[in-house]
N, C-alpha and C positions, 0 to 999 in steps of 0.2 A: 095075906099071902097071895090070894088069887089076883088082887089088884097088881101086885108086883109082877106076876107071870104075864098078865095082859099087857102091861107096859113093856116088858122085855120083848114080847112077840111083835108088838107094833113097831118098836125100834128096829128090830131085825128086818121086818118087811120094808120099812122106809130106806134103810141102808142098802138093801139089795136093789130096790128100784132106782136109787140114785146111781149106783154102780152100773146098772144096765143102761140107764140114759147116757151116762158118760161114755160108756163103751160105744154106743151107737153114734154119738157125736164124733168120737175120735175116728170111727170108720169112715163117716162122711167126709171129715176133714182130710183124711188120708187119701180118699178118692180124688178130692179136688186138688190136693197137692200133686198127685200123680199126673192129672190131666195138665196142670199148669207146667209141671216140670217137663212133661213130654213135649208140649208146644214150645217151651222156651229153649230146650236143647234140641234144636232141629237137626243139627249135624250128626249127633249121636243116633237119633231116630233114623235118619237117612241111611247111616252106615249099617245099622241093624237090619233095616228093611231091605236094603240092597243085597246084603248077604243072604237074607232069607229068600228073597225072590230068585237069586241066582241058584240057590239050592233047589227051589221048587220048580222053576221054569228055565230050561236051558234052550238057547236058539237052536234051530235045526242045523245039524252038521251037514245035511245033504242039500243045503241051499245052493242054487246055481251061482256061479261066479258072476260078479257084477264088475264090468270093465267099461271105462270111458274111452272111446276111440276118437282120435283126431287125425286128420290127414291134410297135407298141403300138396297141391298139384300145380305145377307151372308148365303151361303148354303154349304152343303157337298154332293158330287156326287160320284157315283160308279166308273165312268171312266172319268178322268179329260179331256183328249184330245178330246174324243168324245163329251163331254158336251160343251167344248169351240166351237167346230165346229158347233154343233146344235144351239148355241146361236147366232153365227155370221150369220148362215143361216136364222134364224127366224127374226133377225133385218133387213136383206136385203129383206125378203119376205114382211115385213110390211112397206117397203119403207123407212127404216132407214139406219143407217150406224154406223160403229165402230169408236170411237174416239181414244181409247187407249186400248192396250192389253199387259199384262205382265204375264210371266210364271216363276215359281221358282221350284227348285228341291232340297230337303234336302239330308243329308248323307245316309238316308235309301231309297233314290230314290222314295220318295212320292212327288207328284206334288201339287202345289197350285198356285194361281194367281188371277189377277184382270182384269176385262174387263169392259169398259165404252161404253155404247151404247146410241144413240139418235134415238128415234122413234117418228113418228107423234103422236100428243096428243090424237087423237081418237083411236089409237092402244096401248096406254100406258098400260091400265089395262090388255088387252089381252096378251101383251108381258110379263108382270110381272107374270101372271098366268101360261103361257107356261114355263117360266124359272123355276118357283117353281116346276113345274111338273117333271123337271129333277133331283130334289134333293132327296137324301136319308133322309136328315135332314135339316130343315130351322132354322138357328141360330138367324137371325134377319131380320126384314123387316120394313123399315122406309120410309114413303111417306110424303112429305110436298109440299105446294103450296104457291106461292107469287102472290097476286093480283096486277097487274100493270095497271089496267084500268084507274084509275085517272091520273097516270103519263102520259099515252099515250094520253089521251084527252087534258091534259095541253100542251103537246108537239105539238099536232095538232093546238091548239089555237095560240101558240107562232109562229108556222110556218106560219100560215095565216097572222099574224100581220107583221112578217118580210118580207113576200112577198109583202105586201102593201107598206112598207117602201122602199123596193128595187125598185118597180115600180115608186114611186115618185122621188127617187134619179136619176133614169134613165131619167125621164122627165126633172128634173132640169139640168142634164148634157147636154141634147140636147139644152137647152135654154141658158146655161152659155156662156158668151162672154169673160169674163176675165180669164186669166190663173190662177190667184190665186183662183177664185171661182171654176174652173174646178178641181184643185188639191184637194181642200177641199172636194168636192163632191165625187171625185174618192176614197179618203181615207175612207170616210164614207161608200161608196158603198162596198168597199173591206171588211170592218169590218162586215157589215150586211150579205154579202154573206158567209163569214166564219162562222158566227153564224148559218146561214141556213144549211150549210153543217154539222155542229155539230148536229143540231137538227134532220136532216134527218138520219144521221148515228145512232143516239141513237134510233130513231123510228124503223129503220131496224133491229137493234140488238134485241129490245123488240119483234118485230114481229117474228123473228127467234126463240127466246127463248121460246115464248109461243106456237109457231106452233109445235116445237119438244120438247119432254120431255127427260130428261137425267136420265139414269139408271146406277148405279155403282154396279157391281156384284163381290163379293169376293167368290172364289171357293176353296175348299180343297177336297182332294181325300180320300175316305173311303177305306183305304188299310192297311192291317197288314204287318208290315215290317218283312221280312224273311231274315236270313243270307244267303248270296250267297257264294258258294264254288268256290274258285279261281281256274281256270284251271291250274295255275302254280303248285298248290299243287297236281294235279293228273297226271302231265306229267312225267311219270317214266323215259322214255328214255332221256329226256332233263336233268332231275336231275342227272342220272347216268353219262351222258357225262360231265356235269359240274364238278361232283365229281372226275372223272378220270383226267380231265384236271388240277384240283386243286392239286391232288396227284402228278401228273407228274411234275407240276411246283415246288412243294415242293422238290422232289428228285433232280431236276435240280439245284435248289437253294443250296441244300446241297452239291452236287458235285462241284458246282462253288465255294462254300466256302472253300472246301478242297483244290482245285487247287490253289486258291488265297493264302491259308495258307502255302502250301508247297513252291510254287514258290516264293512267296513274302518273305519267310524266308530262302532262299538258303544261303545268306551270313552268317547267324547265324549258319546254319547247317554245312557249310564248316569249320567254325571256331571251332565248337564243335568236328568235325572229326579230324582236325589237332591237337587239344589239347588232344583228347582222344587216339590217336594212341600211343604216348610215354607212357601214363599212362597204356594203355592196355599191351604194351610190358613189362614194368617194373613189372606189376602185374603178368604177365605170368611167367617171370623169377623167381620171388619169389615163385610162386606156384611150379615150376619145382624143385627149390632147396629144398624146404620143402619136396617134394615127395621123392627125392633122399636121404635125411637125414633119413627119416623114414625107408627106406629099409635097 
């Protein structure tokens, strides 16, 4: 009887141990499945974290408005080169810089051109007024602004959400034990980090565009075209020398032509002389005979 009780006790202990071990294994497997499921279903995780982050952290409603200002100015100036130099100097003095500068000159030697400057937003109006002060006439002035505050706030919210997703994926990566899970998490992490870089790049661009205003200035010169007298028309000595050389060249060409004509036709001239001598002698005899008959 005692042996039967001992056997029953041992069987009970073994069954309980097996159940406990199975429970532990099922817990570990469930944890692994959860990590893999979280890394594989990134979109659901992102949606949840974005909702959570929006609830936890809201952008500041008191944020200053972000506006991108652009201006176009078309003016006429007295001295083009001097005005260009002054505009460049004013932009530098205000902490700005020149993006592009073009200069043209027409057939009447009248200058025109375009200069594009970027100046700090708080110096925008002052720079415009100073530039207009250089003008003899202002043809056009256009100023427009683009409010980017909402876009920037939206980017901030998205960036915070993506940061949360990035942190969670990094935690999953540390806990991942299977190579397959690690690869999935790595791919998801690379995608999220790329999206973060794009958001940060766009935010920096908007910050730069709103911090500096762009001014495009078209300049034309107020100058009456006067005909220029060519120096070649007034250089008497040069003109005389050229005319003398031309005349000499003409005479040399004429002499050269005569020499070529004579020497080149010597065979014909010799033939004419040979044929002409008998004719000359015959004609002379007839003339002499006629003269003697008349006497």
